[in-house]
N, C-alpha and C positions, 0 to 999 in steps of 0.2 A: 504494500500500500504506500503510495507516494503522497506526501503532504507538502504543499507549497506555502511557506510563510511569507505573506506580503507585508512589506515595511513601508510602501509608498504606493500612490495611485499609478505610478509609472509601470508597475507590474501588470496592470490591466491592459496596457496598450503596447507592451513589448511585442516584437515580431514573433517570438516564441515564448511559451509559458514557462519553460524551464530548460536547462541544458540537455536533459535526456531527450526531450522532444526535438531539439535542434539536431542532436546526433542521429536520431532516426531519419530525419529528412535529408541529412547529408548522405546516409547510407542509401536512401531511396534515389537520390540524385546520381550516386555512383552506379547503382544498378541500371538506371536509365541510360547513362553514358556507355555502359558495357553491353547493353542489350543487343546492338547490331552484330556483335561478335559471337552471340550465343544462339541466334535464330537464323532462319532462312531469309532469302530476299523477299519472298511472298509475305512472311510474317512481319518483316520490316515495313512493308507497305501497309499492312493492317495496323501496326503500331502508329505509323504516321497518320493514318486516317483517324485513329482514336484521339490523337493529340489535337487534330483540327476540330473534331466534334467537341472536345473538352473546351476549346476556346469559345466555340459557339454557345455551349451550355453556360459558361461563365458569363457571357454577354447577356443571355436571357435571365440568368440567376440574379444579376444586379437589379433587374426590373421586378421580377416575380418574387424571388427569395428575399431580397434585401428591402424592397420598397412595397411589396405586396400588391403590385399592379399586374393583373392578368393580361397576357398577350398571346394571341394565336396568329400573329402576322409577321413574326420575325424572319420568315423566309424572304420577305420583301427586302429586308436590310442585308441579308446574305446576297441577294441578287444585286442590290445597289453596289455593295463592296466589290463583288466579282466583276461586274461590267465596268465599273469605274476604273478598277485596276488595269484591266486589259485595254480599255480605250485610251487611258492615259499613256500606256506604253506604245500602242499602235498608232494612234492619231497624233499625239504630241511628242512621241519619241523619248519619253521620260524613262529612266532606268527603274528597275524594281525597287531599289532602295528609296526612291522618292514616290513612285506611284503607289506603293503599298501603304505607307502611312497616310497619304492623301486620300486613298480609297476609304480608309477607316474614318477620316475626318469628314468626307462627303457623306458617308452613311450616318455619322453622328449628327451632322447638321440637319439632314433629312429627318432623322428621328425626332430631334428637338422641335423642328417646325411642325411636324405632324402631331406632336404631343400637345402643342398649344391649344388647339380646339378640343382636345380630349381630356384635359385636366379635370373637368367636372364630372366625367363618367366614372362609374364604379362597377366592380364585379362583372356580371355577365354582359352589361352594356359596353364596357370597355373591351371585352373579348370580342363582341360582335363588331365593334368599330375596327379593331385590328385585323379581323378576318377580311373586312371590306378592303383594307389597305393591301393585303396580300393579293386579293383577286384583281384589284385595279392595277397593281404592279405587273402582274402576269399579262393583262390586256395591254398595258403601256409598252411592254417589251415587244409585243407583236405589232402594235401601231407604229412604233418608232423603228421600223425595219431599216431605213437608211443608216441609222446609227447603230442599232443592235443586231442587224442581220436577221431579225425576226425568228421564225421557227427553224431556220437553217442553223442558227447559232454562231458562236465565235470560237476560234481556236486560241487557247492561252499559250503564249510563247514560253520557252524555257526560262526559268529564273536565272539571271546572271548578275553576280555581285563582284565588282572589281575583276571581271574577266573569268571568274570561276562559275561554272554552270551547275545548276541543280535540276535534276529530272527524275521523275518517278521511276522510270525504267532504266535510264542510262546511268544515273547516280542516286540510287535509293538511299544509301547511307548518308550522303551529303544532305539530301532533302530532309531526312529524318532529323539530323542534328540541327539544321536550320529551323525547322518547325519546333523542335524541342526548345531551342533558345527563345523563340518568340513566345512559346507557352510559358516559360519561366518568367519572362518579362510581364506577361499578362497576369500571372499569379501574384507576382510582387505588387503590381499596380492594384489589383483587387484587394490584396491583404492590407495595403496601406490605405485604400479607400475605406475599408471597414473601420480602421482605427482613427480616421479623420473626423472632424466635426460634420462634414457633409455626409459621411457614411452613417454617423449616428442620427442625423436628420432623416436619412432614408429609413432607418429602423424605427424611429419615432412615428413616422407616417404609416409604416406597416402595422404597428401595434395599435395606434389610435390617432386618427387625423385631428380630432378635436383637441386631444391633449398636446399634440405637436404644435398646433396653432396657438394654443394657450401659452406655450413656452417660447413663442416668437418665431417659429419656423414658417416661412412662406411656402405653404403647401403647393400651390400651383407652380411656382418657379422651381421648387425642388423636384416635383414630379417631372417637369420638362427636362431638367438637368439629368435626372435618372434615366429618362427615356433616351436622351442624347448619348450618354455614356454607354448605355446598353446597346443601342444601335451601332455605335462606333466600334465596339469590340466585336459585335456580331458581323459587321462589315469586314473586319480583318479576317475573320474565319471564312467569310464568303470568298474573299480574294484568294485565300489558300486553297479553298475547295476547287476554284476554277483551275488553278495550276495542277492540282492533284488529279482532277478528272481529265484535263486536256482539252475537252470540248464541252460546251454547255449551251443551252437555249432556255426558252421560257419555261419548259416543262421540268427543267432541273430544279427550279425553286418554286414548287407548287405548294398548295396548302398542306399537303401531307407532311412536308418537311417541317412546317411550323408545329404541327401536332406532335411529330416525333421529338422535336426539341423540348416541348412542354412535358411530354412523357418522360424524357430523360432526366430532367431536373426533379420531377416528382418522385420517380423511382430511386434516383440517387440520393435525394435528401435535400429539401428546400433550405435555402439560406446558408449553405456551406460550400466552400471550395471543394472539399472532398466529395460532396454530393454531385458536383458537376463532372468530376472524373469518373465516379462510379456509374452515373447515368450515361456518360459518353461510352464507357466500356460496354454497357448493355446494348446501346444503339448500334455501335460500330461492329461488335463481335457477334451479336445474335444472328444476323443473316448468314454468316459463315458457319456458325454452330448448327443452324438448321440445315444448311446445305450438306455439311459433313454427316449429320445424323441421317439425312435422307439417303446419302450414298452408302452409309453403313447398313441401313435397312435393305436397300436394293441388293447389296452383296450378301447379306445374311439370309435373305429370303429367296435369293437367286431368281429374282423377277425383273421385269422391265423397270424403266424409270417411273418413280412415283412423283406425281405433280398434283398438289392440292391447291387450287386457286384460293388466294386470300389467307394462306396458312400463316405467313409472317405477321400480317395485321392482326389475325386472331390471337396469336401468341403474345404480341405486344399488349393487346387489350386485356388478355387474361392476366398477364403479369401486373398491369396497372391496377386492375380490380383487386387482385390479391394483396398488393401493398396498401391500397386504400383501406381494405377491410382489416388486415392483420398487422400492418406496420406503416402507419401514416407518415412516420418520420423517415422512411426510405431506408436504403441500404446502409448509409452512414449512421442513421439513427439506431438501427439494430446493432451495428458494430460498436457504437458508443455505449449501448446498454450492456453488451457482453464485456467490454473492457471495464466498465464501472463495476460490474458484478465481481470481477477478479480483484479489482483494487479495494473494494469495500468488504469483501467476504470476511467474516460471516454477518456483517451488519447491513447488507444490502436489503432494501425493501421494494417490493413490486410497485407500490404506490408512488415511488419517487418520480416516475415519468408519466404520471396520469395527465392526460391532456386538459389544459385549462382554457377557459373562454378568454379570448384576447380582445374582446370589445367591451366598451362601457355600456351602461344602461341607456345612456343618451344616444347611442349609435345603433341600437337594435332596430329602430323603425326606419332607418335610412334605406 
């Protein structure tokens, strides 16, 4: 059992809670750096895809998990980041090292502008509004064919930084390390956002808008800022998705992608960076797991190919329902409970994690 004695308020905002936690993350980073030498090229590609999904999940987590604003339209910002990154490189001739952050900035500005008329919406109404954004973005990509090439799509050029090329097939290890570095920067930015006054304003709005307003938080402006930061990080993930896929069109960023993103952070654990990675692992690796399971059954049963339409969507839905019913705090919530049980044994009580109502009486009729 580990006991941390706090002697100042600085202990609450340190990057790591204690030295043991820091050492565990150093070991995890060492494992991530050594991973390409331990797995095949195909597995390296899957690990790279997982990191891209983790960045996208962290982008949505800032809005949903930290600020409590539901969104089913973040595929639109994936598309904005992806198209902006490629068009800046092809039309303006900018290198990736400039087009990539600019793509995130463009997506962030778009998110903040869209958030302004939606700051008064709550719950299901906000979700419906964001769905409309995703649908309109899909239509806009088709309408703006001279710019986006419509349904034919665009080809993402190979990433080149100071003459060194990164390609999914030609240089998978280099691409993995590049995206790992970007992921680490996003994680550090997210962690520092959580510890900042702005991040605490996000949490205050999530828990109670009335209480946050009473403490001097400008709710409308803070929501717009949260939407902008969330869209910006998601746009960075969209730019990387374009380079990872190689070719993309309007169907690449459909409403299903937005639903998968929301499923990922709910399954992983809302409001935590760990939850973004756990959810990304489920979304990125589950299709391959289903494919390998189907191949095993075909080989075991000595029969032809088994193809069940909608199998992947049904499994995703079943997993989501199971977590909502039995573990609303997601994969990270279950891991946290297991870890706490070992730390506090034999003093652990089941009621320690009983769900509490997070709203005030004055907000129940809203």
